[in-house]
C-alpha positions in Angstrom: -104.7 93.9 367.8 -108.0 93.2 367.1 -108.8 94.2 362.8 -111.7 94.9 360.9 -111.9 93.3 357.9 -110.8 97.1 355.8 -107.7 96.6 357.8 -107.1 92.9 356.8 -107.9 93.1 353.5 -105.3 96.4 353.3 -102.0 95.2 355.3 -102.6 91.1 353.8 -102.3 93.2 350.0 -99.6 95.5 351.5 -96.3 96.0 351.9 -94.2 94.5 354.3 -93.8 94.9 357.6 -97.4 95.6 357.3 -98.2 92.7 355.8 -95.9 90.3 357.1 -98.0 91.8 360.7 -100.9 90.9 359.4 -99.7 87.5 357.9 -98.3 86.3 361.8 -101.6 87.1 363.1 -103.5 85.1 361.1 -101.4 82.3 360.9 -102.0 82.5 364.8 -105.4 82.7 364.6 -105.7 79.9 362.1 -104.1 77.6 364.5 -106.2 78.5 366.9 -109.6 78.0 365.1 -108.2 74.7 363.2 -106.9 73.4 366.4 -110.8 73.2 367.9 -112.1 72.5 365.0 -110.2 69.5 364.1 -110.2 68.6 367.8 -112.5 64.9 367.2 -110.4 64.1 364.6 -107.2 62.8 363.8 -105.0 65.6 363.3 -101.2 66.0 364.7 -99.7 69.4 365.5 -97.8 69.3 362.3 -101.2 68.3 360.1 -102.6 71.1 361.4 -99.6 73.4 360.3 -99.0 72.3 357.5 -102.4 73.0 356.5 -102.6 76.6 358.1 -99.4 77.1 355.5 -101.7 76.1 352.7 -104.4 78.0 353.5 -102.6 81.3 354.2 -101.8 80.7 350.2 -105.1 80.1 349.2 -106.4 83.1 351.2 -103.9 85.5 349.6 -104.7 83.8 346.4 -108.6 85.0 347.0 -108.0 87.8 348.6 -109.8 89.5 345.7 -113.6 87.5 346.5 -114.3 88.0 349.9 -117.2 90.4 349.4 -117.4 91.1 353.3 -120.8 89.6 353.9 -118.7 87.9 357.1 -116.1 88.8 359.5 -112.7 88.3 357.4 -111.5 85.6 360.2 -114.4 83.5 359.5 -113.9 83.6 355.6 -110.5 82.7 356.1 -111.0 80.0 358.6 -114.0 78.7 356.5 -111.2 78.0 353.6 -108.6 76.3 356.1 -111.4 74.1 357.5 -112.1 73.4 354.0 -109.0 73.1 352.8 -107.8 70.4 356.4 -111.3 67.9 355.7 -109.9 67.3 352.4 -106.7 66.4 353.0 -108.1 64.3 355.5 -110.3 62.7 353.1 -107.3 62.2 350.9 -105.0 61.0 353.8 -107.2 58.1 354.8 -107.1 56.7 351.1 -103.9 57.4 350.1 -102.8 53.5 350.9 -106.3 51.9 349.7 -105.6 50.0 346.4 -109.0 51.2 344.1 -108.6 47.4 342.4 -108.7 45.6 346.0 -111.6 48.2 347.3 -113.5 47.4 344.4 -112.7 43.7 344.3 -114.3 43.5 347.7 -117.4 45.4 347.3 -119.8 43.3 345.2 -122.9 43.4 346.5 -123.5 39.7 348.7 -127.1 39.4 349.6 -126.2 37.2 352.2 -124.0 39.8 353.7 -126.6 43.1 353.2 -129.7 41.6 354.4 -130.6 41.7 358.7 -131.9 38.2 359.3 -133.9 40.0 362.0 -136.3 41.1 359.6 -139.7 39.9 358.6 -138.7 36.9 355.5 -141.0 39.2 352.8 -138.5 41.5 353.1 -135.5 39.4 353.6 -137.0 38.2 350.2 -137.6 41.4 348.9 -134.5 42.7 349.6 -132.3 39.8 348.4 -134.3 40.4 345.0 -133.2 43.3 344.9 -129.5 43.4 346.1 -129.4 40.4 343.3 -131.1 42.8 340.4 -128.4 45.7 341.6 -125.5 42.8 341.4 -126.7 41.9 337.7 -127.4 45.6 336.3 -123.7 46.6 337.9 -121.8 43.0 336.0 -123.8 42.7 332.9 -125.2 46.6 331.5 -122.1 49.0 333.4 -118.8 49.0 331.4 -115.4 48.2 333.3 -114.8 51.9 334.5 -118.4 52.8 335.1 -118.7 49.6 337.3 -115.2 50.5 339.0 -116.2 54.2 339.9 -119.5 53.3 341.3 -118.3 50.3 343.4 -115.9 52.7 345.0 -118.3 55.8 345.6 -120.5 53.1 347.0 -117.5 51.9 350.0 -117.2 56.0 350.8 -114.1 56.6 348.3 -114.1 60.3 347.1 -114.6 61.4 343.9 -111.5 63.1 343.7 -109.8 59.7 344.6 -111.5 58.3 342.3 -110.3 60.1 339.7 -106.9 60.2 340.8 -106.9 56.2 340.9 -108.5 56.5 337.2 -106.3 59.4 336.1 -109.1 61.1 335.9 -110.7 64.7 337.0 -113.2 65.3 339.1 -115.8 66.5 336.4 -115.3 63.6 334.1 -115.9 60.8 337.5 -118.7 62.7 338.3 -120.2 62.2 334.7 -119.3 58.7 335.0 -120.8 57.5 338.1 -123.9 59.5 337.3 -124.4 58.3 333.6 -123.8 54.5 335.7 -126.5 55.4 338.5 -128.5 56.1 335.5 -128.4 52.8 333.8 -128.7 50.8 337.7 -131.7 52.7 337.8 -132.6 51.6 334.0 -131.8 48.2 334.9 -133.8 47.8 338.2 -137.1 49.0 336.8 -136.8 46.6 333.6 -136.6 44.2 336.4 -139.7 45.5 337.4 -138.6 47.8 340.4 -139.5 51.2 341.0 -137.3 53.7 343.2 -140.2 53.5 345.6 -139.6 49.2 345.8 -135.8 50.0 346.2 -136.4 52.4 349.2 -139.7 50.4 351.2 -136.9 46.9 350.5 -133.8 48.7 352.3 -135.8 50.8 354.7 -137.1 47.9 356.6 
């Protein structure tokens, strides 16, 4: 059956058997929508089913937050997609060692320089990268260095927080402070933000 927003809210927040019927319909709809949304991702059927189950729990906990600005199924699907994507990101980094990641994350000019670029551009890039490495090595705390290098390698802040037994807010502040120190260190070395952007864009 096709439900409107009021029907979804009334039935999901009600008693059996209406609630069970609505839950079954919502589960089927989320399965269809997640299969479509994750069709280009490495998400097997068991992953999608687990994601839908987690999403149903989250949706039921947040029924009072639905404000009716969209269709209920659109809102519920958005929650399911966000949860599934977050879990896919976590699973990608699950077996990655933070120590190994950071050990391999030094800014090595020879690997970062485009050898096809003009000689002056290559020289500018190498000088900036070497300055960045000095700031990271000498001006950041060990924790700031670890968090910043992990972030530069693409590790999500939630995963960095997990590895460092911290939380996302603390990691956000840690990397924010590290970026400020990096910017100040580069400015002290005579580089403006525009210099860095220009060198990296060429």
